[in-house]
C-alpha positions, 0 to 999 in steps of 0.5 A, spaced: 499 499 499 502 507 498 505 511 502 500 517 504 504 523 504 501 530 508 503 537 508 502 542 513 498 549 511 500 554 515 493 558 514 489 552 516 493 550 522 493 543 519 495 537 515 493 536 509 493 530 505 497 531 499 494 530 492 498 528 486 495 530 479 497 526 474 502 532 471 505 532 477 506 524 477 508 525 469 513 530 472 516 526 478 517 519 473 521 524 467 526 527 473 527 519 475 528 517 468 532 524 466 537 523 471 538 515 471 539 517 463 545 521 465 549 517 469 547 511 465 550 515 459 557 518 464 557 510 465 557 508 458 562 513 456 567 512 461 566 503 460 567 505 452 573 510 454 576 506 459 574 499 458 575 494 450 568 490 448 569 483 447 569 486 439 575 490 440 579 485 445 578 480 439 581 485 434 587 487 438 589 480 439 588 479 432 592 486 430 597 483 435 598 477 432 599 480 425 604 485 427 608 478 429 607 475 423 610 481 419 616 481 424 617 474 423 616 476 416 621 481 415 626 477 419 625 472 413 625 477 408 633 479 411 635 472 411 633 472 402 636 478 402 643 476 404 642 469 401 640 473 394 647 478 396 651 472 396 648 469 389 649 476 387 656 476 389 658 469 386 655 471 380 659 478 379 666 475 381 666 467 379 660 466 374 661 472 370 669 473 371 669 466 368 665 468 362 669 474 361 662 478 361 662 485 366 659 484 372 652 487 373 653 495 376 650 496 384 646 502 381 642 496 376 641 491 382 639 496 387 635 500 384 628 502 387 621 501 385 620 508 381 614 512 380 609 515 384 608 513 391 605 506 390 603 505 398 599 511 400 593 506 400 597 502 406 598 509 410 594 512 416 593 506 420 596 504 427 601 499 424 603 502 417 610 503 418 611 496 419 606 494 413 610 500 409 617 497 409 615 490 409 611 491 403 617 496 400 623 491 401 619 485 398 618 489 392 625 491 392 627 484 393 623 481 387 626 487 383 633 483 385 631 476 383 628 479 376 634 483 375 639 476 378 635 471 373 636 475 367 644 475 369 643 467 370 640 467 362 646 471 360 651 467 362 647 460 361 647 463 353 655 465 355 656 458 357 652 455 351 658 459 347 663 457 351 667 452 346 666 456 341 669 462 345 675 458 347 677 456 341 677 464 338 681 467 344 687 467 341 691 462 345 698 459 341 704 463 339 703 466 331 709 462 329 713 456 331 716 457 337 717 452 341 724 453 343 722 461 345 729 463 341 725 467 336 723 471 341 725 478 340 722 483 343 716 484 348 710 489 350 712 495 354 716 502 351 722 499 347 727 503 342 725 504 336 730 501 331 730 506 325 727 512 330 732 511 335 727 514 340 723 510 346 716 508 345 711 504 346 711 497 343 703 495 342 706 488 341 711 482 340 716 481 335 718 474 333 724 474 329 724 469 324 728 466 316 723 470 311 717 465 308 716 462 316 709 461 316 704 464 320 698 461 323 692 464 326 692 463 333 685 463 334 678 462 330 676 468 327 674 472 320 679 476 316 677 483 318 683 487 314 688 485 309 693 491 307 698 490 303 703 497 304 710 499 304 708 503 310 707 503 318 706 495 319 707 493 311 703 488 308 699 485 314 693 482 317 687 483 322 683 477 324 676 478 328 675 473 333 669 475 336 667 476 344 671 482 342 678 480 341 682 481 334 689 480 332 694 483 328 700 480 324 704 485 321 710 486 315 709 479 311 711 478 306 705 474 303 699 474 304 694 467 304 688 470 305 682 474 303 678 479 307 671 476 310 675 469 310 673 465 316 680 461 319 681 456 324 686 456 330 693 453 327 691 455 319 697 459 315 695 466 314 701 468 311 709 468 311 714 472 315 717 479 312 720 485 313 715 490 308 714 496 312 718 500 317 722 494 319 729 493 321 729 485 320 725 480 317 720 478 324 713 478 326 709 483 329 703 481 333 698 484 337 692 482 341 686 488 341 680 487 346 674 491 346 679 496 342 685 496 347 691 493 345 693 489 350 700 484 352 700 478 348 704 474 353 698 473 356 695 469 351 700 463 350 696 458 355 695 453 349 702 451 347 706 452 353 708 449 360 707 453 366 715 454 366 716 455 358 711 460 360 715 464 365 721 464 361 717 467 356 714 473 360 721 473 362 724 474 355 719 478 352 720 483 358 727 485 357 728 493 354 731 490 348 730 494 342 724 492 337 724 490 330 719 495 328 
């Protein structure tokens, strides 16, 4: 039973029974409801601010797990980068060196992925930094793997042509010289026999009787046949491919024609004394990629190690050249 409330009336000096109207009751109920809603709102706000909902807790657990996976992925990427760097090093210093191919520059291997920022869609999140970093490293790794794959394709092609290259490289002496007694002057600065000044001698001189056979030192194609009374006199240039050329000068007779294909050991002419020459001999040069280099480095096919050492010693003497 509801309590009956009374109110003192000073005019009548009596306690009078309080009669609540519908509006009074409604106002009272509304006040209770508003106060309840106010405190309920505060409680809910505090709960959402300082306490995680089950869904948020689950998302946080998933984010933590994903970050852990990205950290493990970065560790694996670092290991792959290390392995790839070792493959690149061996490719440049072993495989490409054996095949006489230029190493791939670091700029080509480590070139970034160009263009606009490709990672804007990954920005603005709590873990954006690790996600972007991992994606960039994977993109870079893919680029380096592509470059390395193309390099191996090139090395494979070079290996298939290795037999042809070995046959083409000038690897024997151009005149019969097993006892090395025909070594007259080597590569380097020498006294010119006619001008009597020290000049750079770009090849090797082999003294021999006029008419001695001259051999092609590697497979190739006759690039030049020159009949001249000056300079090299009668001389021949063979293009061996792979960047190699050889020159045979001061010949008395030329047995080949321009464009003719020759094999190592073919007789291309005879020793002579034509052009600027002081005695019958063969002046022989080796050119690699347009640069004249020491022919003494290329006699490994017909000399023993002991004979090679003796040849190097004889060719290094600062004696007078024959041309």
